[in-house]
C-alpha positions as CSV (number, residue, x, y, z in Angstrom):
1,M,-16.7,22.7,-5.8
2,T,-19.7,23.9,-3.7
3,D,-19.9,23.6,0.0
4,S,-22.7,21.0,-0.4
5,E,-20.4,18.9,-2.7
6,N,-17.6,19.2,-0.2
7,R,-19.9,18.0,2.6
8,L,-21.0,15.0,0.5
9,L,-17.4,14.0,-0.4
10,A,-16.4,14.3,3.3
11,A,-19.4,12.2,4.3
12,L,-18.7,9.5,1.7
13,A,-15.0,9.3,2.8
14,K,-16.0,8.9,6.4
15,M,-18.6,6.2,5.5
16,V,-16.0,4.3,3.5
17,D,-13.5,4.6,6.3
18,Q,-16.0,3.5,9.0
19,Y,-18.0,0.8,7.3
20,L,-15.8,-0.9,4.7
21,D,-13.2,-3.5,5.8
22,R,-9.5,-2.8,5.7
23,Y,-6.8,-5.4,5.1
24,Q,-3.4,-3.9,5.5
25,D,-3.5,-0.9,3.2
26,E,-6.5,-2.1,1.1
27,V,-10.1,-1.2,1.5
28,D,-12.5,-4.0,0.7
29,S,-15.9,-3.1,-0.8
30,R,-17.1,-6.5,0.3
31,A,-18.4,-6.9,-3.3
32,M,-21.2,-4.5,-2.5
33,S,-22.1,-2.3,-5.5
34,A,-22.4,0.8,-3.2
35,G,-18.9,0.2,-1.8
36,E,-17.5,-0.3,-5.3
37,H,-19.1,2.9,-6.5
38,A,-17.9,4.8,-3.4
39,I,-14.3,3.7,-4.0
40,K,-14.5,4.8,-7.6
41,A,-16.1,8.2,-6.7
42,L,-13.3,8.9,-4.1
43,A,-10.7,7.9,-6.7
44,E,-12.1,10.5,-9.1
45,F,-11.1,13.1,-6.5
46,G,-7.7,11.6,-5.8
47,L,-8.6,10.3,-2.3
48,M,-8.4,6.6,-3.3
49,E,-6.8,4.4,-5.8
50,V,-8.8,1.6,-7.5
51,I,-6.9,-1.6,-7.3
52,N,-9.6,-3.8,-9.0
53,T,-13.4,-4.0,-9.0
54,R,-13.5,-5.0,-5.3
55,F,-10.5,-3.3,-3.6
56,G,-9.3,0.3,-3.3
57,R,-6.5,2.0,-1.4
58,W,-6.4,5.4,0.3
59,T,-3.9,7.8,-1.3
60,E,-1.7,9.9,0.9
61,T,-4.2,12.8,0.3
62,G,-7.1,10.5,1.2
63,K,-5.4,9.4,4.4
64,R,-4.8,13.0,5.5
65,F,-8.5,13.8,4.5
66,I,-10.0,11.1,6.7
67,G,-7.3,11.4,9.4
68,G,-8.4,14.8,10.5
69,A,-5.5,16.7,9.0
70,G,-8.0,18.6,6.9
71,P,-9.2,18.4,3.4
72,P,-6.8,18.7,0.4
73,A,-6.0,22.2,-0.7
74,K,-8.5,21.9,-3.6
75,F,-11.3,21.3,-1.2
76,S,-13.0,23.7,1.1
77,S,-12.6,23.1,4.9
78,Y,-16.3,23.7,5.3
79,G,-17.2,20.0,4.8
80,T,-14.7,18.9,7.5
81,A,-15.9,21.5,9.9
82,V,-19.5,20.5,9.5
83,L,-18.6,16.8,10.0
84,A,-16.7,17.6,13.2
85,R,-19.6,19.7,14.5
86,D,-22.1,16.9,13.6
87,E,-19.9,14.2,15.3
88,A,-19.5,16.4,18.4
89,A,-23.3,16.8,18.5
90,H,-23.8,13.0,18.1
91,R,-21.4,12.4,21.1
92,G,-23.2,15.0,23.1
93,G,-20.3,17.4,22.9
94,P,-20.3,21.2,22.2
95,Q,-21.8,22.2,18.9
96,S,-20.7,25.0,16.7
97,K,-23.1,28.0,16.4
98,E,-22.2,28.2,12.7
99,K,-25.3,28.5,10.5
100,D,-25.6,26.1,7.6
101,D,-26.9,28.1,4.6
102,D,-28.2,25.1,2.7
């Protein structure tokens, strides 16, 4: 998987975690096509489990991925590092001097 693909996957996971509703351990796509597709895409990478067409559930790997414990071993840490840098910049915090080659 390329660094760009890792960044996209990390961003998608963060968006699902931030914007879709959670009921106990289930994530509700709110019957939005984009949410349904996002849950399915994350499930293809083992980060979520599809419960039905509307609901998904974070896997243990997915919980660690969005919880800041870092990406699963099969993913590069680059996507997580870029997201952390971007979040710090958004909050007005220190930014990494790391150059993005894309």
